[in-house]
N, C-alpha and C positions, 0 to 999 in steps of 0.2 A: 853556688847554691841552686839546686834543682827545684824550680817552681812548678813543674808540670803536675805535681800531685794535687794542686788546688784547682786545676782546670777540670771541666770545661768552663769556657767563658761565655758571657752573653755578648756579648758584645765585642761611640761615641763612651761653705765650710762652717760646720757648727761647733758646739762646745766640746765635742769628743776629745779634741787634742789640746784643750786649754791647759796651760801650765798649772801646777799645783799652787795653792796659796803660798806666798812668801817669795815670789820673784822667779827669775830664770832658773831652769833646772840644768844640771850638768849633762853633757852629751851622753847618749846611750849607744851601745854597740848591739848590732843585730844578734839575736839568739839563734841557736840551732833550730832546725825545722821541727814543727809539731807533727807527731804521727798522724797520718791521714785518718786513722780510725777514730780519733778524738775530735775531728772537725765535723760540723753538721753536713749532711748530704746536700750537695749543691741543688738549689732551686726548689726543694720540696716545700718549704714554708719560709719564704724570704723574710717575712716580718718577724717570726719567732726566731729564726736563725740569727737575724741582725741583733735582736735583743741579747741572745746568748753570747754572741761574739763580741758585742760591746762590753759586756762584763769581763770577758776573757781578755780583751785588749787592755782594759783598765788595770787588770791584774798583771799583765805581761806587756807593757807598752813598747818594748823593743823586739817583740816577736813579729818578724816580717810576714810570715805565712798567715798568722792570725789577722793581721791588718789587711792582707790581700783577700782573704776569705770574707772579711767584713765588707770590703769594697765590692766584691762580687755580689753578695746578697743584697746590699743596699742599691746597687745598680739594677738588679732584677726587680726590686721593690719599686724603684722609680719608673721602670718600664711598665709595670702592671698597674700602677696607681692612676686613676682617672683624673684626679684633681691636679691641675698644673702646679698649684702651690705646694701640695704635699710631694709631688714628684720632684720639684725643684729642691725641696729640703732633703729628700733622699739622695739625689744626685750630688748635692753639696757635701753631705756626710760621706758619701762614697769617695768623692774626690779627695776629701781631707784625709781619709784613711790611706788611700793610694799614695798621696803626696808624702805622707809620713813614712810610708814604705820606701819611697824614692830617696828620702833623706838617709834612711838606714841602709839601703842597698842600691846606690845610684848606678852601679854597673850591671844590674840585672834588667832584663827586658820587661819582665812581668809587671813590676810596679809602674813603669812608664805606660805600659799598655792599659792598665786599669785606670790610670789618671786620664788617658786619652778617651777611653770608653765612657767614663762618667761625664766628662766635659762634652764629648760629641753627642751623646744621647740627651744631655741637658739642652744643648744647642737646638736639637730638633723640636723642643717644646717652647723655645723662646723666639723673640723677634727683634729686629732693629740692632742697636749697638750691642746689646747683651748677647744676641745670637752670634754676632761676628767675633766678639771677645772670646766666647766659649769655644767657637770653632778654631780660632787661632791657637788657643792653648791646647786643644785636642791635637791639632796639626803638629805643634812643637813636640809633644810627648810621643806622638806616633813616630815621628822621624827619629827620635832618640831610641825608641824601642827597636826600630828596624835597623838602625846603625849597629846595635848590639846583636840582634837576631834577625837577619834579612828575611827569613822564611817564616817568621812568626805569623800564624794564621789570623789571630785577632787584630794585630796591628795592620796587616795588609787589608783586612776588611774595613777597618776605620778609614784608612787612607783612600781606598777605593770609593767609599761613600762620600768622603770629602771632595774627591775629584768629580764624582757624578753630580754632587750638589752644586759645585762651582760651574760645571758646564750647563746646568739648567738655568742659571741666572740670565736674565735679559741684559741688554746693553747698559741701561741706566743703573741696574742693580750691581752690575760688575764694576762700573765706575765708582759707585759709592763704596762697595766692598774694598776695592783697591785703595781708596783714600783712607779707609778706616783700618787698614792693616792686614788685609787678606791677599796682598799682591803676590806673595810666594805661591799660595795655593792656586790662584788664578793662572799664574804663569806656567806651572807644571802640569795642570790638569788637562786630561784628554779622555775621550770616551774609551780609547784603547787601554789607557792605564787603569781606568776604573774597572773595566771588564777583566783585565789580566789579574789585577789584585783580588778582585772578588772571587775569581775562579781559583786562585791559589788558596784563599781562605777556606773554600769548600773542600779542596784537596787536603789541606792540613788539618782541618777540624770538621770532618763530615758529620759528626753527631750534633752539631749546633744548627738548629733550624733557621736561626736568623741569617746565617750565611747563605743558605739555599734560597730563602725568601727574597733577600735583597738582590742576589744574582738573578733570580727569575724575573723580578720586577725590572731590573736594568735591561735584560735581554728583550723584554717586551717593548721597552722604550726605544731600543735600538732596532726594532722591527725584526728581531730574531724570534718570531712568534712561536714557531714550532718547539724550539728548545726551551724557551722561557715558560711556555704553557706546560710542557712535560715536567719541568722542575717543580713548578707550583702544584701541579696535580699530585706529584709524588709526596710533597709535604702534606697536602690535605688528606691523603690516604693513610697517613701514619697513625699510630696509637700514641696519644700524648703521655709522656712520662710524668709531667707535672704541669702546673699552671702556666709556666713560661712557654712550654711547648704548645699548649692550647692557644695561647695568645698569638704566637706566630703562625699557627695553622689557620687561625681566623684571618690574619693578615694576608695569607696566601689565597684564601677563598675570596676575600675582597678584591685582590688584584686580578684574579681570574674573572670575576664578575664585571669589573670595570673594563677589562680588555674585551670581553664579549660584547658589552654595550657599545664600546667604541667602534667595533666592526659592524 
């Protein structure tokens, strides 16, 4: 199944997938792909698109592409939402839709990627045990996506961010994270791996500003100031295609301002 038509991607469980009244439902088989022309344009209006796609998924619960499109729009909605509570709800619904797609198409990389993206971005908004649990699940699905498609841009981006996050932890935080289940991430993480995977994400999905922004921020952290600054300046100079672009352009501007202040 070719999932490329529902990309680009952003990116790190409500009642949407609840069984119908009357008990367990019989297993369903994945349906053929939905023509791209009948899917909402990615990221133009995530809230409206999520409402439309929710209705479509309820009508076609075994359609993998619809579930992934819904996961994409809900993930974007979570990113753009200022309220942590509302963002958490959006990320949970996104993960639910992606995990249902995993059940329908376990051998495809894209469902695992969207599960990882929703969990990873949710982890960014949480703390303590919840953050660790979400990061661990994001890591698990990222590795599954990369086992299927080693050059998957989004999955490499998620793993690069997880590695960078692990390397930023202090000694005490690393000890606690290891005890709570993040030992595998801590063991494999390196700055070299984070940079390599984020560069690959930019190469594979150059239209996604989040990939450029996170690579630029990482390079600034690694004292590769000239290149990191150039990448972020390029993002700021672009014309936004939608609100998600504008969000990441603002993130790039903030990173540049913080870098200037630090110097």
